[in-house]
C-alpha positions as CSV (number, residue, x, y, z in Angstrom):
1,M,-16.0,6.3,7.4
2,S,-17.5,4.3,4.5
3,C,-15.0,1.5,5.2
4,V,-16.0,1.4,8.9
5,G,-19.7,1.4,7.9
6,R,-19.1,-1.5,5.5
7,E,-17.2,-3.5,8.1
8,R,-20.1,-3.0,10.6
9,I,-22.6,-4.2,8.1
10,F,-20.6,-7.4,7.4
11,E,-20.0,-7.9,11.2
12,H,-23.7,-7.5,11.9
13,F,-24.8,-10.1,9.3
14,S,-21.9,-12.4,10.3
15,R,-23.1,-12.5,13.9
16,A,-26.9,-12.6,13.0
17,N,-26.5,-15.4,10.5
18,K,-23.4,-17.1,11.9
19,T,-21.7,-16.6,8.6
20,K,-18.0,-17.0,8.8
21,I,-16.1,-14.2,7.2
22,T,-12.7,-12.4,7.3
23,I,-12.4,-8.7,7.1
24,L,-9.2,-7.7,5.4
25,R,-7.8,-4.2,5.8
26,L,-5.4,-3.7,2.9
27,N,-3.4,-0.5,2.5
28,Y,-1.0,0.5,-0.2
29,A,-0.7,-2.6,-2.5
30,S,1.7,-1.9,-5.3
31,E,2.3,-3.4,-8.7
32,L,4.1,-2.2,-11.8
33,R,1.1,-0.3,-13.3
34,Y,-0.4,1.2,-10.1
35,G,0.4,2.1,-6.6
36,V,2.0,4.6,-4.3
37,L,5.6,3.6,-5.3
38,L,4.7,4.1,-9.0
39,D,3.2,7.6,-8.1
40,I,6.5,8.6,-6.5
41,A,8.6,7.1,-9.3
42,Q,6.7,8.9,-12.0
43,R,7.0,12.2,-10.2
44,V,10.7,11.8,-9.8
45,N,11.2,10.7,-13.4
46,A,9.1,13.7,-14.7
47,G,11.0,16.2,-12.5
48,Q,7.9,17.0,-10.5
49,P,8.0,17.7,-6.8
50,V,7.1,14.8,-4.5
51,S,4.7,15.7,-1.7
52,L,5.9,14.9,1.8
53,S,2.5,15.5,3.5
54,M,2.2,11.7,4.0
55,G,5.8,11.2,5.0
56,Y,5.8,7.5,5.7
57,L,4.0,4.4,4.3
58,N,4.1,0.7,4.1
59,T,3.2,-1.2,1.0
60,I,2.9,-4.8,-0.2
61,W,3.4,-6.4,-3.6
62,Q,-0.1,-7.0,-5.1
63,A,0.5,-10.7,-5.7
64,D,1.4,-11.2,-2.1
65,A,-1.7,-9.4,-1.0
66,S,-3.8,-11.5,-3.3
67,A,-2.2,-14.7,-2.0
68,M,-2.9,-13.6,1.6
69,S,-6.5,-12.8,0.7
70,L,-7.1,-16.3,-0.6
71,E,-5.4,-17.8,2.4
72,S,-7.7,-15.8,4.7
73,L,-10.6,-18.0,3.7
74,R,-9.3,-20.7,6.0
75,C,-9.4,-18.1,8.9
76,A,-13.0,-17.0,8.5
77,S,-15.0,-16.9,11.6
78,S,-18.2,-15.5,13.2
79,P,-17.7,-12.9,14.6
80,P,-15.4,-11.9,11.7
81,N,-11.7,-12.3,11.9
82,V,-10.1,-8.9,11.1
83,I,-6.6,-9.0,9.5
84,N,-4.4,-6.1,8.3
85,I,-2.4,-6.8,5.2
86,T,0.5,-4.7,4.1
87,G,4.3,-5.0,3.9
88,P,6.5,-5.0,7.0
89,E,8.8,-2.2,6.0
90,L,8.3,1.4,7.3
91,L,9.2,3.4,4.2
92,S,10.1,7.1,4.2
93,V,8.6,8.9,1.2
94,R,11.7,11.1,1.1
95,S,14.0,8.1,1.1
96,V,12.0,6.2,-1.5
97,A,12.0,9.3,-3.8
98,E,15.7,9.7,-3.3
99,E,16.2,6.0,-4.2
100,F,14.2,6.5,-7.5
101,G,16.3,9.6,-8.1
102,K,19.5,7.5,-7.9
103,K,18.0,4.8,-10.2
104,F,16.9,7.4,-12.8
105,G,20.0,9.6,-12.4
106,K,17.8,12.6,-11.7
107,P,17.6,15.2,-8.9
108,V,14.6,15.0,-6.6
109,R,12.3,17.9,-5.7
110,F,10.1,17.9,-2.6
111,A,7.0,19.8,-1.6
112,G,6.0,20.4,2.0
113,A,7.3,18.6,5.1
114,E,6.6,15.3,6.8
115,S,3.6,15.3,9.1
116,S,3.8,13.9,12.6
117,D,1.4,11.1,11.7
118,A,0.8,8.7,8.7
119,L,-1.6,5.9,7.6
120,L,0.3,2.8,8.7
121,S,-0.8,-0.7,9.5
122,N,0.5,-3.3,11.8
123,A,0.2,-6.5,9.8
124,A,2.0,-8.8,12.3
125,K,-1.2,-11.0,12.5
126,S,-1.1,-11.7,8.8
127,Y,2.5,-12.7,8.9
128,E,1.7,-15.2,11.8
129,L,-1.1,-16.6,9.7
130,F,0.3,-16.6,6.2
131,G,4.0,-15.9,6.5
132,R,5.8,-12.8,5.4
133,P,5.4,-11.3,1.9
134,R,7.7,-13.0,-0.7
135,V,8.6,-9.6,-2.3
136,N,10.2,-6.9,-0.2
137,A,10.0,-3.2,-0.8
138,Q,13.5,-2.8,-2.2
139,Q,12.6,-5.4,-5.0
140,I,9.3,-3.6,-5.7
141,I,11.2,-0.3,-6.0
142,A,13.8,-1.8,-8.4
143,W,11.0,-3.4,-10.6
144,I,9.0,-0.1,-10.7
145,A,12.1,1.9,-11.5
146,D,12.9,-0.4,-14.4
147,W,9.3,-0.3,-15.6
148,V,9.1,3.5,-15.5
149,R,12.6,3.9,-17.1
150,R,11.4,1.7,-20.1
151,G,8.2,3.8,-20.5
152,E,5.9,0.8,-20.0
153,T,2.2,1.3,-19.7
154,T,0.4,2.1,-16.4
155,L,-3.2,2.3,-15.4
156,A,-2.9,6.2,-15.3
157,K,-4.8,6.4,-12.0
158,P,-2.9,8.2,-9.3
159,T,-3.5,6.9,-5.8
160,H,-3.6,10.4,-4.2
161,F,-1.9,8.8,-1.1
162,E,-0.6,12.2,-0.1
163,D,-4.1,13.7,0.2
164,R,-4.8,14.0,3.9
165,A,-8.3,15.6,3.6
166,G,-10.0,12.6,2.1
167,H,-10.7,14.3,-1.2
168,F,-9.7,12.0,-4.1
């Protein structure tokens, strides 16, 4: 609700002052030190169960999201132009965890079952405006697996993507 409220405030002042803006809706950006894919990789590597409560996701490499954010400046308008930014692949949490299990040579444990819904975004408009992301999900998974396997540093801030009650 706080995101909707923030968008409404920006929309109001954009209309009132004729200020050109772009509202970006980003979900699940990933990089080596942070993100949903890192959360899953770390759980698999540590032998911890991977929650399936949020059974599906889409994610985008942080550098691609940042590039799209900058490019969105040329699309600013009043009223605001609203653009979803995320990766095009629909990823199964179960399949991603199993992929990390193969890369680490470790068994994967799961908790719960996939829900009938998930937080997903249709980012087709961003691809039309800016092109598709340069880095696909399989490459991100490979990079993160290597990062975790080597014990590199992270931001140590779980995303809590599996939390469906809004308590973080």
